[in-house]
C-alpha positions as CSV (number, residue, x, y, z in Angstrom):
1,M,72.3,8.5,-12.1
2,V,71.1,12.1,-12.3
3,M,67.6,11.3,-13.4
4,A,67.0,8.6,-10.8
5,L,68.3,10.9,-8.1
6,A,66.1,13.8,-9.2
7,L,63.0,11.6,-9.3
8,S,63.6,9.9,-6.1
9,G,61.8,10.7,-2.9
10,P,58.1,11.1,-1.9
11,T,55.6,13.1,-3.8
12,H,52.5,14.6,-2.6
13,G,50.1,12.9,-5.0
14,A,47.7,14.3,-7.6
15,A,45.1,14.8,-5.0
16,A,46.8,18.2,-4.3
17,E,44.4,21.1,-4.9
18,E,43.7,22.3,-8.4
19,P,43.0,25.8,-7.3
20,G,39.7,27.5,-8.1
21,A,38.9,31.1,-7.6
22,S,39.7,30.9,-3.9
23,G,43.0,29.1,-4.2
24,Q,44.8,30.9,-7.1
25,A,46.1,33.8,-5.2
26,A,48.0,31.5,-2.8
27,C,49.6,29.6,-5.6
28,L,53.2,30.7,-6.2
29,R,53.9,28.4,-9.1
30,E,51.1,27.2,-11.3
31,L,50.9,25.1,-14.4
32,V,48.3,26.2,-17.0
33,V,47.2,24.0,-19.9
34,L,47.2,26.2,-23.0
35,G,46.4,23.5,-25.5
36,T,45.8,19.7,-25.7
37,G,45.7,18.9,-29.4
38,Q,48.1,17.1,-31.7
39,D,50.4,19.5,-33.7
40,A,47.8,20.6,-36.2
41,G,45.0,21.0,-33.6
42,A,41.3,20.6,-34.6
43,P,39.6,21.3,-36.8
44,Q,42.5,20.0,-38.9
45,I,43.4,21.1,-42.4
46,G,41.1,19.5,-44.9
47,H,38.4,19.0,-42.2
48,A,37.0,22.5,-42.0
49,N,33.5,21.1,-41.4
50,D,34.6,19.2,-38.3
51,A,32.1,20.2,-35.6
52,G,33.9,18.5,-32.8
53,E,35.5,20.0,-29.7
54,P,38.1,22.6,-31.0
55,L,41.7,21.8,-30.0
56,L,44.8,24.1,-29.9
57,P,48.2,22.4,-30.2
58,T,49.6,21.1,-26.9
59,S,51.4,23.5,-24.7
60,L,51.8,24.3,-21.0
61,A,52.6,27.5,-19.2
62,L,54.3,27.8,-15.9
63,V,53.5,31.0,-13.9
64,D,56.1,31.6,-11.2
65,R,54.5,34.3,-9.1
66,E,57.3,34.3,-6.6
67,A,59.8,35.4,-9.3
68,G,57.3,37.3,-11.5
69,A,58.1,35.0,-14.4
70,R,56.2,33.0,-17.0
71,Y,57.5,30.0,-19.0
72,L,56.1,28.2,-22.0
73,F,56.6,24.5,-22.7
74,D,56.5,24.2,-26.5
75,A,55.9,27.1,-28.9
76,T,52.9,26.2,-31.1
77,P,51.4,27.7,-34.2
78,A,48.6,29.0,-32.0
79,I,51.0,30.9,-29.7
80,T,49.1,34.2,-30.3
81,R,45.8,32.8,-28.9
82,Q,47.6,30.9,-26.2
83,L,49.6,33.9,-24.9
84,A,46.4,35.9,-25.0
85,A,44.7,33.3,-22.7
86,L,47.7,33.4,-20.4
87,D,47.7,37.2,-20.3
88,S,44.0,37.2,-19.3
89,L,44.9,34.9,-16.4
90,E,48.3,36.4,-15.4
91,P,49.1,39.6,-17.2
92,P,52.8,40.0,-18.2
93,A,55.0,42.4,-16.2
94,Q,56.2,43.9,-19.5
95,G,56.2,43.1,-23.2
96,L,55.5,39.6,-24.1
97,G,56.2,38.3,-20.6
98,I,58.0,35.2,-21.9
99,D,60.9,34.4,-19.6
100,G,61.8,31.1,-21.3
101,I,60.5,28.6,-23.8
102,F,61.3,24.9,-23.4
103,L,61.2,22.9,-26.6
104,T,60.5,19.1,-26.7
105,H,61.4,18.5,-30.3
106,A,61.3,19.7,-33.9
107,H,57.8,18.8,-35.1
108,I,55.5,21.6,-36.2
109,G,53.2,21.9,-33.2
110,H,56.1,22.2,-30.8
111,Y,58.4,24.9,-32.2
112,F,56.7,26.7,-35.1
113,G,55.5,29.4,-32.7
114,L,59.0,30.7,-32.5
115,A,58.4,32.4,-35.8
116,W,56.0,34.8,-34.2
117,L,58.9,36.2,-32.1
118,G,60.6,37.5,-35.2
119,T,60.7,40.8,-37.1
120,E,57.4,40.2,-38.9
121,A,55.5,39.8,-35.6
122,A,56.6,40.5,-32.0
123,G,60.2,41.6,-32.8
124,A,61.1,40.1,-29.4
125,R,64.5,40.6,-27.9
126,G,66.5,37.8,-26.3
127,V,63.8,35.4,-25.3
128,P,65.6,32.4,-23.8
129,V,64.8,29.2,-25.7
130,F,65.8,26.0,-23.9
131,A,66.6,23.2,-26.2
132,M,68.6,20.0,-26.4
133,P,71.9,20.1,-28.5
134,R,70.5,18.7,-31.8
135,M,67.4,20.9,-31.5
136,A,69.6,24.0,-30.8
137,G,71.8,23.1,-33.8
138,F,68.8,22.8,-36.1
139,L,67.6,26.2,-35.1
140,R,71.0,27.8,-35.6
141,A,71.6,26.2,-39.0
142,N,68.2,26.5,-40.7
143,G,66.1,29.4,-41.8
144,P,63.9,31.1,-40.8
145,W,64.9,30.0,-37.3
146,S,68.6,31.0,-37.8
147,Q,67.4,34.6,-38.4
148,L,65.8,34.6,-35.0
149,V,69.1,33.7,-33.5
150,D,71.2,36.1,-35.7
151,N,68.8,39.0,-35.0
152,G,68.8,38.4,-31.3
153,N,65.0,37.6,-31.1
154,I,65.8,34.5,-29.2
155,T,68.8,33.3,-27.1
156,L,69.4,29.6,-27.3
157,V,70.2,27.8,-24.0
158,E,71.4,24.3,-24.5
159,M,70.3,21.6,-22.1
160,A,71.9,18.3,-21.4
161,E,70.2,14.9,-21.0
162,G,69.7,14.1,-17.3
163,A,71.0,17.5,-16.2
164,F,68.9,19.8,-14.1
165,T,68.3,23.3,-15.5
166,V,68.1,25.7,-12.6
167,L,65.6,28.6,-13.0
168,T,65.6,29.9,-9.5
169,D,67.2,28.8,-6.2
170,D,64.5,26.1,-5.7
171,F,62.8,25.5,-9.0
172,G,64.0,24.0,-12.3
173,V,63.5,21.6,-15.2
174,L,64.9,18.2,-16.0
175,P,64.9,16.9,-19.6
176,I,64.3,13.2,-20.3
177,R,65.1,11.7,-23.7
178,V,62.4,9.6,-25.3
179,P,62.2,7.6,-28.5
180,H,60.3,9.4,-31.3
181,R,60.6,10.3,-35.0
182,D,63.8,12.3,-34.6
183,E,64.2,13.6,-38.2
184,F,65.6,17.0,-37.1
185,S,66.2,16.9,-33.4
186,E,66.1,14.6,-30.4
187,T,62.9,14.4,-28.4
188,V,62.5,15.0,-24.7
189,G,59.9,15.3,-22.0
190,F,60.4,17.6,-19.0
191,V,60.0,17.1,-15.3
192,I,59.1,20.5,-13.8
193,M,60.4,20.4,-10.2
194,T,59.6,22.6,-7.3
195,P,60.2,22.0,-3.6
196,D,56.6,21.0,-3.2
197,L,55.3,19.2,-6.3
198,R,56.6,17.9,-9.6
199,A,55.0,17.6,-13.0
200,L,55.9,15.5,-16.1
201,Y,55.3,17.0,-19.5
202,L,55.8,14.3,-22.2
203,P,53.5,15.0,-25.2
204,D,55.2,12.8,-27.8
205,I,56.8,9.3,-27.6
206,D,56.8,6.3,-30.0
207,S,56.1,3.7,-27.4
208,W,56.6,3.0,-23.7
209,E,57.9,-0.4,-24.6
210,T,60.8,1.1,-26.6
211,F,61.4,3.7,-23.9
212,E,61.7,1.0,-21.2
213,A,64.0,-1.1,-23.4
214,Q,66.4,1.9,-23.7
215,S,66.0,3.4,-20.2
216,P,66.4,2.1,-16.6
217,T,63.1,3.9,-15.8
218,S,59.6,2.5,-16.5
219,L,56.4,4.5,-17.1
220,Q,55.2,3.4,-13.7
221,Q,58.4,4.8,-12.1
222,L,58.0,8.1,-14.0
223,V,54.4,8.4,-12.7
224,A,55.6,7.5,-9.2
225,G,58.3,10.2,-9.3
226,V,55.9,13.1,-10.0
227,D,52.6,14.5,-8.8
228,Y,51.1,15.2,-12.3
229,A,51.9,13.3,-15.5
230,F,50.8,15.0,-18.7
231,I,51.5,12.2,-21.2
232,D,51.0,11.3,-24.9
233,A,47.5,10.3,-25.9
234,T,47.6,11.1,-29.6
235,F,45.4,8.2,-30.4
236,W,42.8,6.4,-28.3
237,D,43.1,3.0,-30.1
238,D,44.1,1.3,-33.3
239,G,42.0,1.8,-36.5
240,E,41.5,5.5,-35.8
241,L,43.0,6.7,-39.1
242,G,40.8,4.6,-41.4
243,E,42.9,2.9,-44.1
244,R,46.0,4.8,-43.2
245,D,48.9,2.7,-41.8
246,M,49.1,3.8,-38.2
247,S,52.5,2.2,-37.7
248,A,53.9,5.1,-39.7
249,V,52.9,7.5,-36.9
250,P,53.6,5.4,-33.8
251,H,52.3,6.7,-30.5
252,P,51.0,4.8,-27.4
253,R,47.3,4.2,-27.5
254,A,45.6,5.9,-24.5
255,K,43.4,2.8,-24.0
256,A,46.5,0.6,-23.8
257,V,48.2,2.9,-21.4
258,M,45.2,2.7,-19.1
259,E,45.4,-1.0,-19.2
260,R,49.2,-0.9,-18.5
261,L,48.6,1.2,-15.4
262,S,45.4,-0.3,-14.3
263,S,47.0,-2.1,-11.3
264,L,48.4,1.1,-9.8
265,P,46.8,2.5,-6.7
266,D,44.0,5.1,-7.1
267,A,46.4,7.9,-6.1
268,E,48.9,6.9,-8.8
269,R,46.3,6.7,-11.6
270,A,44.9,10.0,-10.6
271,K,48.2,11.7,-11.5
272,V,47.9,10.9,-15.2
273,R,46.5,13.6,-17.5
274,F,46.2,12.5,-21.1
275,I,47.3,15.2,-23.6
276,H,48.3,15.7,-27.3
277,M,45.1,14.4,-28.9
278,N,44.7,13.9,-32.6
279,H,41.6,15.3,-34.2
280,T,40.3,11.7,-34.6
281,N,40.7,10.9,-30.9
282,P,37.3,10.6,-29.2
283,L,38.9,11.9,-26.0
284,R,38.7,15.4,-27.4
285,D,35.0,15.3,-26.6
286,P,34.5,15.5,-22.8
287,A,31.1,13.8,-23.1
288,S,32.3,10.8,-25.2
289,A,32.1,7.3,-23.9
290,Q,35.9,7.1,-24.0
291,S,36.3,10.2,-21.9
292,R,33.8,8.8,-19.4
293,A,35.8,5.5,-19.4
294,V,39.0,7.5,-18.6
295,D,37.3,9.2,-15.6
296,A,35.8,5.9,-14.4
297,A,39.2,4.2,-14.4
298,G,40.6,7.0,-12.2
299,F,42.7,8.8,-14.9
300,A,42.0,12.3,-16.4
301,V,42.1,14.0,-19.8
302,A,43.9,17.4,-19.9
303,R,41.6,20.2,-21.1
304,R,42.5,23.7,-22.2
305,G,42.4,26.0,-19.2
306,M,43.1,23.3,-16.6
307,R,45.3,24.7,-13.8
308,V,47.4,22.9,-11.2
309,C,49.3,24.4,-8.4
310,L,52.9,23.2,-7.9
311,S,53.9,25.6,-5.0
312,S,51.6,27.3,-2.6
């Protein structure tokens, strides 16, 4: 099986250096966290007086200094701010400096940013957009996304489940199908693979139980196959939405995921970075009791600006 083969073999563990000022120059391929919020970020519409920690929608960037390339994982409605942050860290060689965008699925926080590549904004030319077949078909068949395709602002590159997408001779991306509310597209996570380290980006999933019932791979095995695991933590626990029925927006509860993985060795738990937090999630506050509980249990919460080196 392609996925099992690609995820087999030893990893170096999440204890690998997260480079500070002294380590960044030596990092050839670096992941940068551009946002950690649920699709609508925080403050969320209707909650303008929310004084909590601001959140931009979830997105990662991959800076490949060896090839002089930059990739985005998900295109959010905050793409302008997120690209500006990336530019300040790693200026583009020319233009927008986007050498590819990998889309997980067709919910607003994950692909709406494509609109800013069109005539009304950047007027981009031929930005490669990597998408699964249903996602690509949705973009081709529905405006305003179809206009981006027809005008050549983006070039769709279809991916296949379990098939490795090669970006350079020794670096690429593997999509993994996951169960989610797939109204317009399938949903995937991505394993970002280099010869040195691997990272899992999986911001949305209905439940790990459903995933494991449909897949030969468990959450524990996914974590074991990578060095960093950025995984869905939309909600901390039940009851977070007041009287609203939370079964209508299924996501794993971060608290339950911690319990599920509590028996793993310290080095395995340290790989987990919780991401994609709803505005109601107390993990958005680094000083909250829940954030302290995550740290005490040996896990971590992804924060905007976090950087991890995948090749040095």
